Each structure stands twice: as C-alpha cells, then as structure tokens.
C-alpha positions as CSV (number, residue, x, y, z in Angstrom):
1,M,150.9,12.8,39.2
2,E,148.3,11.0,41.1
3,K,145.0,10.6,40.0
4,E,142.6,13.0,41.5
5,R,139.8,10.9,43.4
6,Q,136.3,10.6,41.9
7,F,134.6,8.0,43.5
8,D,135.7,4.8,45.8
9,N,135.8,1.2,43.4
10,F,134.5,-1.5,45.9
11,D,135.9,-4.3,43.8
12,G,138.4,-5.3,46.4
13,F,135.6,-5.5,49.2
14,A,132.9,-7.0,46.8
15,K,133.3,-10.9,48.0
16,G,133.4,-10.2,51.4
17,Y,131.4,-6.9,51.9
18,R,128.6,-8.3,54.2
19,K,131.0,-9.9,56.4
20,T,133.1,-6.7,56.6
21,H,130.2,-5.3,57.2
22,N,128.5,-7.1,60.0
23,K,131.7,-6.6,61.6
24,A,131.6,-3.0,61.6
25,I,128.3,-2.4,62.9
26,K,128.1,-5.3,65.6
27,I,128.1,-2.8,68.3
28,S,124.5,-1.7,67.0
29,G,122.9,-5.0,67.9
30,A,121.9,-5.4,64.1
31,D,123.1,-7.0,61.0
32,S,123.6,-5.9,57.1
33,D,120.5,-7.1,56.2
34,Y,118.7,-5.5,58.8
35,F,119.8,-2.2,57.9
36,S,119.1,-2.7,54.1
37,E,115.7,-3.7,54.6
38,Y,114.7,-0.7,57.1
39,K,115.4,1.9,54.3
40,I,113.3,-0.1,51.6
41,I,110.6,0.2,54.7
42,E,111.1,3.6,55.1
43,L,110.0,4.1,51.0
44,L,107.1,2.2,52.2
45,K,105.8,5.1,54.1
46,F,105.8,7.3,50.9
47,E,105.1,4.7,48.2
48,D,102.3,2.1,46.9
49,F,104.0,-1.0,46.9
50,N,101.0,-2.4,44.5
51,Q,102.5,-0.2,41.6
52,Q,104.3,-1.3,38.6
53,L,107.2,1.1,39.4
54,K,110.5,1.5,37.4
55,I,113.3,1.4,40.3
56,L,116.8,2.3,40.0
57,D,119.1,1.5,42.7
58,F,121.9,3.7,42.4
59,G,125.2,2.5,43.8
60,C,123.6,-1.2,44.6
61,G,126.6,-2.9,45.5
62,D,126.2,-6.6,46.0
63,G,122.6,-6.1,45.4
64,N,121.4,-6.4,48.8
65,S,118.9,-3.5,48.8
66,V,117.4,-5.0,45.8
67,V,116.7,-8.3,47.3
68,F,114.3,-6.2,49.9
69,L,113.2,-3.9,47.2
70,R,111.6,-7.0,45.5
71,K,110.2,-8.2,48.6
72,H,108.5,-4.9,49.6
73,F,107.6,-3.9,46.0
74,P,106.6,-7.2,44.2
75,N,105.4,-5.3,41.3
76,A,108.3,-3.1,40.4
77,S,110.8,-3.4,37.9
78,I,114.0,-2.9,39.4
79,V,117.7,-2.0,38.0
80,G,120.9,-1.8,39.9
81,V,124.0,0.0,38.7
82,D,127.3,0.0,40.3
83,V,131.1,1.1,39.0
84,S,132.0,-2.0,40.9
85,E,132.1,-4.9,38.2
86,K,132.6,-7.6,41.0
87,S,130.1,-6.3,42.8
88,I,127.9,-6.7,39.8
89,T,128.7,-9.8,39.1
90,I,127.7,-11.3,42.4
91,S,124.3,-9.3,42.2
92,K,123.3,-11.2,39.1
93,N,124.2,-14.4,40.7
94,K,121.6,-13.7,43.1
95,D,118.9,-14.2,40.1
96,I,116.2,-11.5,41.9
97,T,113.1,-11.7,39.6
98,N,112.5,-8.5,37.1
99,S,115.4,-7.0,38.1
100,T,119.0,-6.3,36.1
101,F,122.1,-5.1,37.1
102,T,124.8,-3.1,35.0
103,V,128.5,-1.5,35.6
104,F,128.8,2.3,34.8
105,N,131.1,4.9,34.8
106,G,130.2,6.5,37.9
107,I,129.4,9.7,36.2
108,K,126.8,9.0,33.0
109,L,124.1,6.5,33.4
110,P,123.2,4.4,30.8
111,F,119.6,5.2,30.5
112,K,117.5,7.0,28.5
113,K,116.0,10.4,30.0
114,Q,112.6,10.1,32.3
115,E,113.2,6.4,32.5
116,F,112.4,5.9,36.3
117,D,109.6,6.5,38.9
118,I,111.9,6.2,41.8
119,V,115.9,6.5,42.1
120,F,117.0,5.0,45.4
121,T,120.6,5.2,46.6
122,A,121.9,4.5,49.9
123,M,125.2,5.4,51.6
124,V,126.5,5.7,48.1
125,F,127.3,9.7,48.1
126,H,130.2,9.8,51.0
127,H,132.1,7.5,48.4
128,I,132.0,9.8,45.6
129,A,134.1,13.1,45.8
130,H,132.0,16.3,46.8
131,Q,133.4,18.0,43.5
132,F,131.4,15.6,41.8
133,H,128.0,15.4,43.6
134,N,126.3,17.8,41.2
135,Q,127.1,16.3,38.2
136,V,126.2,13.1,39.6
137,L,122.8,14.6,40.7
138,A,122.1,16.0,37.6
139,D,122.3,12.8,35.6
140,I,120.2,11.2,38.4
141,V,117.6,14.0,37.6
142,R,117.4,13.2,34.0
143,V,116.5,9.8,34.5
144,L,114.0,10.5,36.8
145,K,110.2,10.9,35.1
146,M,108.3,13.9,36.1
147,G,106.9,13.2,39.2
148,G,109.4,11.0,40.0
149,R,111.1,10.5,43.7
150,F,114.7,10.9,44.4
151,Y,115.6,8.7,48.2
152,N,119.0,9.3,49.3
153,F,120.1,7.7,52.5
154,E,123.5,8.7,54.2
155,H,125.2,8.4,57.4
156,N,124.6,11.3,59.9
157,P,128.0,13.3,60.6
158,L,126.1,15.0,63.7
159,N,125.9,11.9,65.4
160,P,129.2,10.6,67.3
161,F,128.6,6.7,67.4
162,T,128.0,7.1,63.6
163,R,131.6,8.9,62.8
164,K,133.2,6.2,65.4
165,V,131.6,3.4,62.9
166,V,132.7,5.2,59.8
167,R,136.2,5.9,61.3
168,E,136.8,2.0,62.2
169,C,135.3,0.4,59.3
170,E,137.5,-0.6,56.5
171,F,135.8,0.3,53.6
172,D,134.9,4.0,54.6
173,K,138.5,4.8,55.0
174,D,138.4,7.6,52.2
175,A,134.3,8.4,52.8
176,V,133.7,12.2,53.5
177,L,130.2,12.4,55.0
178,L,127.6,14.8,54.0
179,K,126.4,17.0,56.7
180,P,122.6,17.3,56.3
181,S,122.8,21.3,55.4
182,Y,125.1,20.3,52.6
183,H,123.0,17.5,51.3
184,R,119.7,19.9,51.5
185,N,121.5,22.6,49.6
186,L,122.4,19.8,47.1
187,I,119.1,18.7,46.3
188,I,117.9,22.4,46.3
189,N,120.5,23.4,43.4
190,S,119.6,20.3,41.4
191,G,116.0,21.7,40.4
192,L,114.3,18.9,42.9
193,T,111.2,20.2,44.8
194,S,109.3,18.9,47.9
195,L,112.4,18.4,49.9
196,L,111.8,16.4,52.8
197,V,115.0,15.3,55.3
198,N,114.0,12.6,57.9
199,Y,116.5,11.4,60.6
200,T,116.3,7.5,61.5
201,L,118.2,5.1,64.1
202,F,118.0,6.9,67.4
203,F,118.6,3.5,69.6
204,P,120.7,0.8,69.2
205,R,118.9,-2.5,67.9
206,H,119.8,-4.7,71.1
207,K,117.1,-6.0,72.9
208,I,117.1,-3.7,75.9
209,F,116.2,-0.7,73.7
210,K,113.3,-2.8,72.2
211,I,110.6,-0.7,74.2
212,F,112.2,2.6,72.7
213,L,112.3,2.0,69.2
214,G,108.7,2.8,68.8
215,L,109.6,6.3,69.5
216,E,111.8,6.8,66.5
217,K,108.8,8.0,64.3
218,L,108.3,11.1,66.8
219,L,112.0,12.1,66.1
220,S,112.3,12.2,62.3
221,W,112.9,16.1,62.9
222,C,115.6,15.3,65.5
223,P,119.3,15.6,63.5
224,I,121.2,13.1,66.0
225,G,119.7,10.2,64.1
226,A,122.7,8.0,63.4
227,Q,121.5,8.0,59.6
228,Y,119.3,10.3,57.7
229,Y,117.7,10.3,54.2
230,V,116.1,13.0,51.7
231,R,113.0,12.4,49.7
232,A,112.5,15.0,46.6
233,V,110.5,15.1,43.6
234,K,111.0,15.9,40.3
235,M,108.4,18.5,38.9
236,Y,110.0,19.9,36.1
237,E,112.3,19.5,33.5
238,G,115.6,21.7,34.1
239,E,117.7,23.6,32.1
240,G,120.5,21.2,31.6
241,E,118.1,18.6,30.3
242,R,117.0,20.6,27.6
243,E,120.3,21.5,26.5
244,R,121.3,17.7,26.2
245,D,118.1,17.4,24.3
246,K,118.8,20.1,21.5
C-alpha cells in the first residue's frame, strides 16, 4: 500500500535547487536571491532590525532566506529547520554567523515551548499535505513566545501567472497551493490573533516595469498579487499547549 503523502522532501533537489528555481522563474525578470530577500524586507515593515530577536526559519531549505535574515537582522539569533538532510548540510556549509541548522521530522519541532520571537516560513505549506496543516501550525504556535509573530509566505493560486510557474516547476509537481481564504481560516483556528494578509509582486521585475513597482505598496489589499503572506501574533496560550504541559 502506498504511503500517504505527508510532506515533500527536497533531498533530490538540494544540490541544484537554486539553478532549478532560477530556470522556473526566469520569466519574472528576477532571480532566486531576489525573491528570498524581498520577503525579509517585508518583515522590516513590522519588525525592529536592531532587536536581539530569536528567529526560526521553518522549512529553511538550503539556507538562502537565512542569508538575508542575517543581512537585515544583524543582532538576531537564527535557527533553520528542514526535513531535507541534504539541504541542511548545504545550509551548514554556508557558515552564517550566529545561525544554526537542524533536521526535523516535519511535524514535531525539536525546540522547547515559547522559544522564538518570530517564526518565518516561505513557500513551505504547499509542500505539506493539507490534512497535516493544523498539526504543524499548532507546533509552530507552541514554540512562539507570547507576543511572538508568525509570518507565512505562499504562492497565490488566484494569480494565473503563479499557477503557470508552479505547474512548470520541477519541484512543485506535487504542490497544492493554499487559497488565501483557506490560509486565513487556518490561522484563525490556530488561536493566533491580529491576522493580516498582504498581497505582493504585482508586476514582473523586468526593467520596463520598474516605474510601476512603487505602486505595489498601495496594492497589498488586492488579491491578485503573485504571492501573499499572513502575519499573526500569539497573544495567549492555547488549550493544546496547556495539555502538553500537564
């Protein structure tokens, strides 16, 4: 009997991930590093880069986002986790200061309760089977401090360009994209509060579109951006956490 899909493991793509990703997004006019960094810059709209934060990159892959977390949050302590052992090996070889990387089983994070100020994750949940989303998110909430923030970036299935890129990308063949409405309900059911949904990347990054890019900050409400993210805050301890502490 075939094992139920729980999550996608990127061991087979780890070594050539950036090359494969760059090929898939070439039409956008930007490279993989650009899309890694823009997400971290979005965090700066809400976070103080001078603070000594402890940040978890959930599903860190080869550590590319951690490179830019380190760049923009110089005082932060950063931890990356992923199910892909080969990706974690590549991350460790980057030798990013004040950062650690570890493999985990995809469900239970190897960290104590209320350990992180921020949990950041980008393009990960569509690689996790939907029936496991609540369980995974509950453990993310567990490791967040009171007042801690959760940022989750995802592809927007309402955007036809996004659907095309995902459909043609080699490592996204099993991905099931999260509709914003589904994503919003997932967060609400987790007990996180102060939910914000922002849409991003409305124009290609080719030079001819450069004059339009400044408009994107005015369009974050418009549900046609190529990607979107949720921001939510942990304001109280959930029932599941109290049960685990008994």
